[in-house]
C-alpha positions in Angstrom: 23.6 29.1 -4.0 21.3 26.4 -3.3 17.6 26.3 -3.9 15.9 24.3 -0.9 12.6 24.3 -2.6 13.9 22.6 -5.0 15.8 19.7 -2.6 12.2 19.4 -0.2 10.6 19.2 -4.2 12.6 15.7 -4.2 10.8 14.8 -1.4 7.5 15.7 -1.5 6.8 13.9 -4.8 8.2 10.9 -3.0 5.4 11.5 -0.5 3.1 12.0 -2.6 3.5 8.2 -4.2 3.3 6.7 -1.0 0.3 8.3 -0.2 -1.3 7.2 -4.0 0.2 3.7 -3.7 -1.6 3.5 -0.7 -5.7 4.5 -1.3 -4.7 1.7 -4.6 -3.8 -0.7 -2.3 -6.8 0.2 0.0 -9.2 -0.1 -2.8 -7.9 -3.2 -4.1 -7.8 -5.0 -0.7 -11.9 -3.9 -0.4 -12.1 -5.5 -3.8 -11.2 -8.5 -3.0 -12.1 -8.4 0.9 -14.6 -6.5 1.8 -12.5 -5.0 4.5 -13.4 -1.3 5.7 -9.8 -0.1 5.9 -8.3 3.2 6.1 -4.6 4.2 4.5 -3.6 4.9 7.7 -3.4 1.3 8.0 -1.6 0.5 5.9 2.1 0.1 5.7 4.9 -0.5 2.9 7.8 -2.1 4.2 10.8 -4.1 2.7 8.3 -5.0 -0.4 5.6 -6.2 2.4 2.6 -5.0 3.1 1.4 -4.8 6.9 -2.4 -4.3 7.4 -3.5 -3.5 11.0 -6.8 -5.0 11.4 -8.4 -7.6 13.3 -7.3 -11.7 13.1 -10.8 -11.8 10.8 -9.3 -9.4 8.6 -5.9 -10.6 8.2 -7.9 -14.6 7.4 -9.3 -12.8 4.8 -6.5 -11.2 3.6 -4.7 -14.5 3.5 -8.2 -16.2 1.7 -6.9 -13.8 -0.9 -4.0 -13.3 -0.6 -2.3 -14.5 -4.7 -5.2 -12.1 -6.4 -4.2 -9.1 -4.1 -0.3 -9.4 -5.0 -0.9 -9.7 -8.7 -3.6 -6.8 -9.0 -1.6 -4.9 -6.6 1.9 -5.5 -8.4 -0.2 -4.8 -11.8 -1.4 -1.3 -10.6 1.9 0.3 -8.9 5.5 0.4 -9.1 6.7 -0.7 -5.8 7.3 -4.5 -6.1 5.4 -5.9 -3.1 6.3 -10.0 -2.1 4.0 -10.9 0.9 1.1 -9.0 2.6 1.0 -9.5 6.6 
């Protein structure tokens, strides 16, 4: 018989890893930019990180983009190629 609990565990593991990745990304971005970004302000889509922040925040991200990308790619499993 089909056990729905085991089926749903697959999805819960994926959701938990996304939350952990977002938390790590927030810590790294805050480390280099001194911005107060929450995990709800970050979206990971098509190997890109989209950050909802002000124009000043976007400028800080752009200035530190290479450092941030290097540290993110070394700390999480998902490969990230750009930050917007």
